[in-house]
Structure formats: C-alpha cells, structure tokens
C-alpha positions as CSV (number, residue, x, y, z in Angstrom):
1,M,65.9,-15.6,-28.2
2,K,64.5,-12.1,-28.9
3,K,62.1,-13.6,-31.5
4,L,60.8,-16.1,-29.0
5,E,60.3,-13.3,-26.4
6,Y,58.5,-11.2,-29.1
7,A,56.3,-14.2,-30.1
8,L,55.4,-14.9,-26.4
9,E,54.6,-11.3,-25.7
10,R,52.3,-11.2,-28.8
11,L,50.6,-14.3,-27.7
12,I,50.0,-12.9,-24.2
13,F,48.9,-9.6,-25.6
14,N,46.4,-11.2,-28.1
15,S,45.1,-13.5,-25.4
16,R,42.8,-10.6,-24.4
17,W,40.6,-11.6,-27.3
18,L,39.7,-14.7,-25.3
19,L,37.4,-12.5,-23.2
20,V,35.2,-11.7,-26.2
21,P,33.0,-14.8,-25.8
22,V,32.6,-13.9,-22.1
23,Y,31.3,-10.5,-23.0
24,L,29.0,-12.0,-25.8
25,G,27.7,-14.4,-23.1
26,L,26.9,-11.4,-20.9
27,V,25.0,-9.7,-23.8
28,L,22.9,-12.9,-24.2
29,T,22.3,-12.8,-20.4
30,I,20.8,-9.4,-20.9
31,G,18.4,-11.0,-23.3
32,L,17.5,-13.6,-20.7
33,L,16.9,-10.8,-18.2
34,L,14.6,-9.2,-20.7
35,V,12.5,-12.4,-20.8
36,K,12.5,-12.4,-17.0
37,F,11.4,-8.7,-16.9
38,F,8.4,-9.4,-19.2
39,R,7.4,-12.5,-17.2
40,E,7.5,-10.4,-14.0
41,F,5.6,-7.6,-15.8
42,V,2.9,-10.0,-17.0
43,H,2.4,-11.4,-13.5
44,L,2.3,-7.8,-12.1
45,V,-0.6,-6.6,-14.4
46,P,-3.4,-8.6,-12.8
47,E,-2.0,-7.8,-9.4
48,V,-2.2,-4.1,-10.1
49,L,-5.7,-4.4,-11.7
50,Y,-7.3,-6.9,-9.3
51,G,-5.1,-7.3,-6.3
52,P,-6.6,-6.8,-2.9
53,N,-3.7,-4.8,-1.5
54,G,-0.7,-2.8,-2.6
55,T,1.9,-5.0,-1.0
56,A,2.2,-7.5,-3.9
57,T,2.2,-4.6,-6.3
58,V,5.1,-2.9,-4.5
59,V,7.0,-6.3,-4.4
60,G,6.3,-6.7,-8.1
61,V,7.6,-3.3,-9.0
62,L,10.7,-3.8,-6.9
63,S,11.3,-7.1,-8.8
64,L,11.2,-5.1,-12.1
65,I,13.6,-2.5,-10.7
66,D,15.9,-5.3,-9.6
67,V,16.0,-6.8,-13.1
68,A,16.7,-3.3,-14.5
69,L,19.5,-2.7,-12.1
70,V,21.1,-6.1,-12.9
71,S,20.8,-5.3,-16.6
72,N,22.4,-1.9,-16.2
73,L,25.2,-3.5,-14.2
74,L,25.8,-6.0,-17.0
75,L,26.0,-3.2,-19.5
76,I,28.6,-1.4,-17.5
77,I,30.7,-4.5,-17.1
78,I,30.4,-5.3,-20.8
79,F,31.3,-1.9,-22.1
80,A,34.0,-1.0,-19.5
81,G,35.5,-4.5,-19.5
82,Y,35.7,-4.7,-23.2
83,E,37.2,-1.3,-23.5
84,N,39.6,-1.7,-20.6
85,F,40.8,-5.2,-21.4
86,V,40.1,-6.0,-25.1
87,S,39.8,-3.1,-27.5
88,R,38.4,0.4,-27.7
89,I,34.9,0.5,-29.2
90,D,35.2,2.8,-32.2
91,L,31.8,4.2,-33.2
92,S,31.0,7.0,-35.6
93,E,30.7,10.5,-34.2
94,D,26.9,10.6,-34.8
95,T,26.3,7.4,-32.7
96,E,24.7,7.9,-29.4
97,R,26.9,6.5,-26.6
98,P,26.7,6.8,-22.9
99,N,28.8,9.8,-21.7
100,W,30.8,7.5,-19.4
101,M,31.8,5.1,-22.2
102,G,35.5,5.1,-22.8
103,K,36.1,6.9,-19.5
104,V,35.6,4.1,-17.0
105,D,38.8,2.7,-15.8
106,F,39.2,-0.4,-13.6
107,S,38.9,1.7,-10.4
108,D,35.7,3.4,-11.7
109,L,34.3,0.0,-12.7
110,K,35.0,-1.4,-9.2
111,I,33.1,1.5,-7.6
112,K,30.2,1.2,-10.1
113,L,30.1,-2.5,-9.5
114,I,29.9,-2.3,-5.7
115,G,27.4,0.6,-6.0
116,S,25.1,-1.5,-8.2
117,V,25.4,-4.5,-5.9
118,V,24.5,-2.3,-2.9
119,A,21.5,-0.9,-4.9
120,I,20.4,-4.4,-5.8
121,S,20.8,-5.5,-2.2
122,G,18.8,-2.5,-1.1
123,I,16.0,-3.5,-3.4
124,E,16.0,-6.9,-1.8
125,M,15.8,-5.3,1.6
126,L,12.9,-3.2,0.5
127,R,11.2,-6.3,-0.8
128,L,11.7,-8.0,2.6
129,F,10.5,-5.0,4.6
130,V,7.3,-4.8,2.6
131,R,6.4,-8.3,3.6
132,V,8.2,-8.4,7.0
133,Q,5.4,-10.3,8.7
134,E,6.0,-13.2,6.3
135,V,9.8,-13.4,6.6
136,E,11.6,-15.5,9.2
137,Q,13.5,-13.4,11.7
138,Q,16.8,-15.3,11.1
139,E,16.5,-14.8,7.3
140,L,15.9,-11.1,7.8
141,M,18.8,-10.8,10.2
142,W,21.2,-12.5,7.8
143,K,20.1,-10.4,4.8
144,V,20.5,-7.2,6.9
145,I,24.0,-8.3,7.9
146,I,24.9,-9.1,4.3
147,H,23.5,-5.7,3.1
148,V,25.4,-3.8,5.8
149,T,28.6,-5.7,4.9
150,L,28.1,-4.7,1.2
151,V,27.5,-1.1,2.1
152,F,30.6,-1.1,4.4
153,S,32.6,-2.7,1.6
154,G,31.5,0.0,-0.9
155,V,32.5,2.7,1.5
156,L,35.9,1.1,2.0
157,F,36.4,0.8,-1.8
158,A,35.6,4.5,-2.1
159,V,37.9,5.5,0.7
160,M,40.7,3.3,-0.8
161,D,40.3,5.1,-4.1
162,R,40.4,8.5,-2.4
163,I,43.5,7.6,-0.4
164,G,45.1,6.2,-3.6
165,G,44.6,9.5,-5.3
166,K,41.6,8.5,-7.4
167,H,38.9,11.1,-6.7
168,T,35.5,10.2,-8.3
169,T,32.6,12.5,-8.5
C-alpha cells in the first residue's frame, strides 16, 4: 500500500509539468502582442506626421502603452507562475534577470496581477476620456463602474495581504 501511495504522490507532484505548455502558449502570446504593437505603431506614424489633431495621436500612444502593459503582465505571470508551480529557473550568475525574479510568491503575484489589470483599465479610461464626445454615456458609465470595481478589488487584496501578515513594499 505504501508503494501505491508513493506512486500516486509522485504522479501528483510531477503533474506540475503539465503547466509548461500553458506557459509556452503565453510566451507565444507575447509574440502575437509584438505583432499587434507594430501594427498599432505603423498606424500611428501617419497620424503623428499628418493628423489634424493630437487626440488620435494620444489614443494611439495609449494603445501602445496598453499592449506594453499586457506584455509585462504576461511576463510576470510566466516567470512567477513557472517558478512557483513548476520549477526554479536556474540561470548562470552573469545572466541578467529581473530583480524580482525568484522572489514573487503567490501573494505577490496576485497583487502584481491586480495592479496590472487596474493600470490596463486606467489606460482604457484615458482612451475613453480623450474622445469623451464620441462615447455613449451608458458605455462610459459601465466602464467607470468596472474600473472603480477593479481599483476597489486591488485595495481589498492589498488590505487582505496586510491583515494576513504579508507586507509588500
């Protein structure tokens, strides 16, 4: 019976490797976002050079920032998720690595995730406010409600971590 228990525990423990294709898919998604970034950039160039006003330029720049924030979020999820749930990433000492890599636990990941989502939502709000005359009032109302809900959720996550003894700086 002990051998069966050991085999089952090994199977469960090694099942973490099933997450690797998910993380590889997220890496490929960053490649797709790179394509999206350059498409947005190519559309932005004529607007900057020949556009009649700055509104479209601001919206275009906000779109680029949005893609960058989503890409950063994916990297955080890939690195932290892989290291927390699959295996430590062992790199040589001379390899440049983000200073947070290997130090982000699940609680930190949760806070970084909600912070990134709030930042992305904030970019969407800026995009709406820049062209507020073109946006339907009901759409604006719902997006503001969603953004405030995300901000409130982020604050609650931080408060829960603080109450639970996890003090992030």
